[in-house]
C-alpha positions as CSV (number, residue, x, y, z in Angstrom):
1,M,42.9,210.6,44.4
2,N,42.6,214.4,44.5
3,T,39.2,214.8,43.0
4,E,38.9,218.4,44.1
5,A,41.8,219.4,41.8
6,I,40.3,217.5,38.9
7,A,36.8,219.1,39.5
8,A,38.4,222.5,39.8
9,K,40.3,222.0,36.5
10,L,37.2,221.0,34.7
11,E,35.4,224.0,36.1
12,D,38.2,226.2,34.8
13,Y,37.9,224.6,31.4
14,L,34.2,225.3,31.3
15,L,34.7,228.9,32.4
16,A,37.3,229.4,29.6
17,Q,34.9,227.9,27.0
18,G,32.2,230.2,28.3
19,R,34.4,233.2,27.8
20,L,34.6,232.3,24.1
21,A,30.9,232.8,23.8
22,G,31.2,236.5,24.1
23,D,33.0,239.4,25.8
24,S,30.3,240.7,28.0
25,Q,29.8,240.8,31.8
26,A,26.3,239.3,31.4
27,V,27.7,236.3,29.6
28,D,30.4,235.9,32.1
29,Q,27.9,236.0,35.0
30,V,25.6,233.4,33.3
31,V,28.6,231.1,32.7
32,E,29.8,231.4,36.3
33,V,26.3,230.6,37.7
34,L,26.0,227.7,35.3
35,V,29.4,226.2,36.2
36,G,28.7,226.8,39.9
37,S,25.4,224.9,39.6
38,L,27.2,222.0,37.8
39,A,29.7,221.5,40.7
40,P,27.8,218.6,42.4
41,A,27.4,216.9,39.0
42,I,31.1,217.3,38.2
43,K,32.0,215.8,41.6
44,Q,29.7,212.8,41.0
45,A,31.2,212.3,37.5
46,V,34.7,212.3,39.0
47,L,33.7,209.7,41.6
48,E,32.1,207.5,38.8
49,L,35.4,207.7,36.9
50,A,37.2,206.3,39.9
51,E,34.7,203.4,40.1
52,Q,35.2,202.7,36.3
53,A,39.0,202.6,36.9
54,A,38.5,200.1,39.7
55,T,36.2,198.0,37.5
56,E,38.8,197.9,34.7
57,I,41.6,197.0,37.1
58,R,39.4,194.2,38.5
59,A,38.8,192.8,35.1
60,Q,42.6,192.4,34.6
61,L,43.3,190.8,38.0
62,S,43.5,187.0,38.1
63,S,43.1,187.1,41.9
64,G,42.3,189.7,44.4
65,H,39.9,192.6,44.3
66,I,40.0,196.4,43.9
67,D,37.5,198.5,45.9
68,V,36.9,202.2,45.8
69,V,36.8,203.5,49.3
70,L,36.1,207.1,50.4
71,S,38.8,208.4,52.7
72,E,38.3,212.0,53.9
73,G,35.8,212.5,51.1
74,E,38.2,211.4,48.4
75,P,38.0,208.0,46.5
76,T,40.9,205.7,47.1
77,L,41.6,202.4,45.2
78,V,42.2,199.6,47.7
79,S,43.6,196.2,46.7
80,R,42.3,193.2,48.6
81,S,43.4,189.6,48.2
């Protein structure tokens, strides 16, 4: 999974929403600082979504198991029988 791309997209969405709050440099700076401070939480939320996906897949399997494994910092779903 490419969680960096997902997190970057979410940050872009948040910045765009912040721009709707007003057309001033001060507002833009506050929004940028806020979104920057949320980056670790966004990354954690994306990892939790990967775990939820694995849990849902596990529930549908009659045999075998799905694990979430970090590979080079990115979650990967791995099937085990």
